[in-house]
N, C-alpha and C positions, 0 to 999 in steps of 0.2 A: 285657474287651479285645476287641479286633476279630480273630477268628480267621483272616481272610484279610488280609493287610496288603497285599499287592500287587496291582497293577491292571496288566494287561499289555497290553490292547489298544490299538492305535495309528491307530485308524480316526477322523479328525476329523468324518467325516460322521455318527458314531453317537452318540448322547446319551452315553455311557459310554466315550468313548476314552481317557480319562486320568484320573490322579488328581484333579484339581482340577475335574472337569466339575460337580460338585454346588455348587461354591463361587461366589459371585458374582463377576462382572469386578472386578478391584482387589485379588484376594488377594496378600498382601505375598510378596516374595520376594530372597533374596541370589543372586547369579550369581557362580559360583566358575569364575575363570579365570587362576590363577597362573601369571605368566611369559608370557601368551599375549594377554593383553587387546590390542586393535589391531592384533593379526597375524594371519596366514592361519589358523593353528590356534585361534584365538580367535573365529571367525566367529560361532559361537552366542552368545557374549556381546555381540560386536559388534552384531548383529542385534536383540538384546533392547533394548539401549540405544537402538537408533534407532527401534524400534517394537516396542510390546508390547500387545495388547488384552486379553490374559487375566491379566496379574500386573502389580502395580505394583512396578516394581524399586526397591528402595530403596539398593543399593549392590552394587558389584563388588568382589570379592575378587581382588587382585594385588598383592603386595609391590612389584612392581617400579614399578609407577605410584603407589604409596600418596601420598595427600594430594592427589592430582589430582582434576579434575573429569572425569568419564568422556567428557561431550559434547566437551571440549577436546581431550583424547586423541585422539578419534576424528575429528573435524571442525572442530576449532579453533573451535566453538561451544558455550559452557557450556549444561547442560541440567539442572544440580542433582543429578545422580546422582553421588555421591563414590567414588572408588576406595581402598579399605581394604586394610590388609596383613592381618588376621586375623580369624577368625568371632567372636572375642570382642568387637573393635572394632565389627563390622558389628551385632551384636546390641545393643551399647550405643549406637550411632547410631540404631537403631531404636526404641530404649526398651523394646523387648519382643522376646521371640522371634517371628521372622517366620513365615509359614506355610509357604514352601518354601525349598529350596535347590537351585537349579539347576546342573547340571554344564554350564558354559560352554564347555569345551575341545573341540575337534573335531580331534583328529590324524588322520592318514590310517589309521592302523591300528586306530583306534576302540577302543583299550585304556586301561585306567587304570594310572597309575604306582602303586607302593606310597604314596608321600606324597599322591598325590590320593584316593587310597581311606581314608586317614586323616581327611582332611577332611571327606569327606562321612559317612563313620561317626560324625564328631563331631556334624555337624549332626543326624543321625537321633537320636542319644542326647539331643540338648537338645530332641527334639521336632519336628522340621522334617520335612516331606515331601520326598522327593526325586524330581527330574525328571532323567532320565538319557537324553540322545541319542545315546550310543555304541553301537557293534556289540555290546559286551560287555553282557550283560543282567545288571543287579544283582539282578533278581528270581531268577535261577537259582544265584546265589551264596549258599552256608551262612551266611557271616558275616553278611552284609546283611540276609537273610531273618532271622535271630535277632535282630539289632539291630533291625528294624523290628517284629517281634512284641513285643519287649520293649519299646519305646517307644510302640507302637500307633500307627504312622505307615504310610504307603504309599510304595511305590517304584514309579514309571511308567517303563518302558523304551519310550520313544517309537518305537525302530526295530523293536520285536518286531512282525512282521506277523501278521494274523489267521490263523487254520487254513485250509489249502488249500481247504477245501470251501467256504469264504466269500470266497475270491479270485476275481478275474475274468478271464477269456480275452478278447481283442478279440471283439467280437461284430457290430460294423459299425453300432452306435447311434449311434457319432458324425456318421454321416451324417445324423441328425434334428436336429442341432444347427444351428439357422439362423444364429446369430449369429455375427460374427468371432471368430477365435481368434488370438492374438498370442501367439508363444512368446518369451521372451528368454533366447536362447542366448548362448555367450560362446567366448572362445579359450583358456580355462584355467578350472580348479577354483578357489574362492574369490577370485572377481575382481570380483564386486558383482552378479550376477545378481538374487539375491533383493531386495537393496535398490532396485535398478533397478525391478524388477518391484511392488514396495511403493509406490514413489514414483509409478510412471506410473498406477498405480491411484487413489491419492490426487489426482494432478493432474486426471485424467479425471473422476473425480466432482466435483470444483471446477468444472468446465465445464459440469457438468448430464449426464454422460455416465454410465450405470449400469453401471460396470466392476466385476467379480468376479476375485478371484485364486485360482487353482488352484496349490497348492504342491506341490513335488515332493521336499523335503526335510525334515530333523526341524526345524530351526529355525522355518520356517513354522509348523509344526503347535504348537511351544512357544509362538510368539508368539500363538496364538490363532486361526490360520486355521480356515475352516469347512469348507474344502474341501482334500483334499490326502492324500498318501501319502509316507512315506520310501521311495523308489523304490529307493535302493541296497540296501535289505535284503530285497528280493523276487528269489524264483526267477526268473531271466529270462523264463520262459514265461509269467507272469502281468503283466510290467511294462508292455507296451502297453495290456492290457486293465484294469489298476488306473487307468492314467492316463485311458483312455477312460471309466471308469466315474465319477471324479470330475468330469471336465468334464460328462458327462451330467447327473450330480447337481447340479452348479452351475447350469447350464441349467435344468433345471426347478424347482429350488429358488428362484431369484433372478430369474428372465425377465430375464437381462441385456442390455443393448446390445452389451458386447464381454466376452470372456473372456481374462484374460492369465495365462498359464502360465508359472511358475519354469523356469528351465533347471537343468540339473545337468551339471557337467564340461564337456566340450566333445566336439563330434563327431569332432575330430581327435585327440582325447586317448588315448594308447595305454593308458591304464589304465582308462578309464572308458567304458560302453556306453550311459550313460542318456540322453544327448541323443537317440540313434537310437528308443530307446523314447518318448520325448516327441515326436518328429516324427510316428512312426507312430500314436501312440495318440491324439493331439489333432488330427492333420492340421490345423495353422495355415495360415490363408489369409496369413500374415505373420509375419516375424520380426525382431526387433531383436538385433543383436550387441553385446555389451560385449566390451570389448578394454581392455587395459593398454600403452600404448605404451612405457612405461618399464620394462616387464617383460621381460628378456631370456630367461629360462629359465622353463619350467614350474614352479609354485611348489614341489611336493614332489617333482620330478623334475628336478634341476639338470643330468641329462645329455641333458636334451632341450630343443632350441631352441622358444622361442614361434612358433607360426604367424605369418604376417600376417594383418592382418585380410581382407585381400582374397583370401587362399587359403581361410580361413575361409567368407567368403560363398560363393566359388564351390563348394565341396563342400557346403555346405548347400543351396545351389539344385540342385545336381545329384543330391543324394540323396532330395530330398522335391518334391513339387510344390507349391512355395511361393516366396515372394520375400522379400528383405531390404529392409525399407524405412527402416532407420536404424541407426546405429552410436552405442552410447554408451560413454564413455571415463572409465575409472578413473583418476585423477590421480596415483596413486602414483609416486614418484621423480622428478615434473614440478615445474618451476617453472610460475608462472601464464603466463608467455610460452610456454614449452615446451607447455604444455596448449592455449593458443590456437592455436599452430602446427600442432599435432598434428590439433586438430578441422579446420583449414582443409584439411589435407594429405587428409585422409579424405574429405571432401565432394568436394574436386577429384577425387581417384583415383576413388572409387566413384560418384559422381553422386547419394548420398543424404544427408539431413541427419544431422549429429553433434552430439552435446552432452555435457555432465558434470553428470548429476542432481544432484550435491551441489554444486558452485560454480556452475554457470550457473542462471539462473531455470528454475524448474521448468515455466513453460508451455512452454519449448522442447520439453520433452519429451512434453507432450499434443498439441503442434501436430505433432510427428512421425507420430503416429497420426491425429490429425484430416487432415492433408494427405493419407494415403493412403487414409482411409476417410472421405471428405467427408459422407456420409448418416449417420454418426455426430455431426455437429456439430447439437446442439440448437438449436430456436429458442427463443430467450430472450424474455422480456417485456421491453417498453420499461423502460429505466432501470437494467436488469441488464446485467452484463458478467463 
């Protein structure tokens, strides 16, 4: 039996950042997201359904959407990942016990309910490794540690930071990064910043631009991002330095044409400071702002009205030496006609391009960057497009 079942480092730039580091790409996983799939607090599951480099996602657990296709629930496009009601059903569907059970819920308090604990413990008892992105560290929980020892499986707490001696203060090394950095910020939490960042990297790569993503949240790390840090789990003293460190690592490791930095929260948000650390640590030449025109109040704080996109743009440009080059629109609560009108209004008011990466051609997202940074446009060989 493995005497040390828990793996708690959460540094994706390290070869041993998580429990699955020694497994090949395509390790199989079930994602638990009871009652939250497709919702704000299910953003980790939502992200894994849309994009996962590290795990083959076999199914989603959420009895409220049981029988549906996960892609249809999220984006009205089937992707072949079923939503099932129970772990029994998910294992039967897989035909064997998958390698991992991923906790796909992401509540604001970062804690597990008693019912959620039971499902994860059941997965451990069946021989599944557990990936946990919450602020509650399961590898510190006596019941989970005992269960993992008995089943000889690992528990990975993605948000557990490395020891303070291994963390980085801001050093100024960001000034040695010569390629553009573009931060994807927003007007609220769980508004689509990570999805836009991921799609932008894909869109730019399809145009021949070597774009690299630096993640700043637990979901990007779980998806298999090579560079990133769970920023909201750090002591604030190290936040800017850790963002800087990951950007420098991406620059030195990939020789990219452009680095895309995932945003967190919002600079105007009363509960989160992470956007400030991202702006200070990565010193982006440009920012894209993600906005949900159909959202009237902040997602987890209904007592606070949503900021306007114009006010967020003004705040960002006043706070940092950068410029907003575009706006990406989250289409929640909008009809297609309302979405088109919102995009037109934003472009007229702010004088920058706007698009919805999920419902409009992805090329519009790439063009947003290439128009702002024309030197990134690659010289294509004859016959290529």
